[in-house]
N, C-alpha and C positions, 0 to 999 in steps of 0.2 A: 096506157101510161103516156104522159106527155114528155116530149124530149125537145131540147133546143139543139139544133144541128145546122150544118152548112148545106145549102142547096146550090148546085152549080148553075150559073147563068153566064152569058158572054159568048164570044166567038170561039171558033176552033183555034187552038194553040194560044188563046188569051183568056184564061178562065177568070171569072169574077164570081164571088159567092154571096148569097144572101143568108143571113141568120134567121131561121124560121122556127116557129114552134108548131109542132104537129104531133099526131099520134105516132107512136114508135113503129107500128107495123103498116102505116100508110105510105103511099108513094111520095117521095120527096118532091116530085114535080107536079103533083096534083094540088088539091086545095090544102092550104095550111091555115091554122087559126090566126096567126099574126106574123107579119114580117118585122123583126126586131132591129135589123140593121144590115150592113153590107161589109164585105171584106175583100180587099184587093191584095192578093199574095205577091204581086210584083213590087208594089210600093210599101207593103206591110201596113196599109192604111185600113184601120178598123173604125167604122162609124156605127155606133150602137146606142140605142136608147137605154140608159142605165136604169131608169125608173121602171120601164116595162119589164126589163130582164129581172130585176129584183122582185117585182110583183109575181112573175111566173115562178120564180124559184121559191118564193114563200108559199105558193100554192102546191108545191111538191113536184114541180117539173124537174127532170134530170137533164144532164148535158152530155154531149159527146166529149171524148177526151180532147179533141182539137179545140172545141169551143171553150172548154174549161181552161186550157192553157192560154188561149187568147184573152179571156177575161181576167186571168191572173196578171198577164203582162200589162193590161190597161188599169189594173188595180180596182176593178169593179167588184170583184169578190176576193176573199182571202182563202188561203189554203196552200196545198202543195200541187206541183205539176204532176200530171199523169202521163205515163208512157202512151203515146198516141199511135205508134206504128206497131204492126203485128210482127212477131218474130217469124223468121223463115223456118220452115220445117228442118229439123236437124237431119243431117245426112246419116244414112245407116252405115254402120261399120261393116266392112266386107266380112262375110261369113268365113270362119276359119275352116280349113279343110282338115279332116282327120288324118293323123299321121299314119303312113303306111308301114307295115311291118315287114 
């Protein structure tokens, strides 16, 4: 399955991301089919080829939640935002001690 997702590049403490299309189970930092654009989270600057992105989506490629939200903001695609972060595990309630008689 093909997926469009972010691949981190850049220096330590100064991340930059590439939007790449690759197989879902392949390493992000290995070979990718194509580099679609780049994203700078500090300036919120997204440079992306809209034509290439729409082409891959028409071929059945999926997107990560973060990429979906970025493309919605740039109005490249239409739809609803997806919750990108994972919920923290709920804390277990302390076990009640049985009442002593």
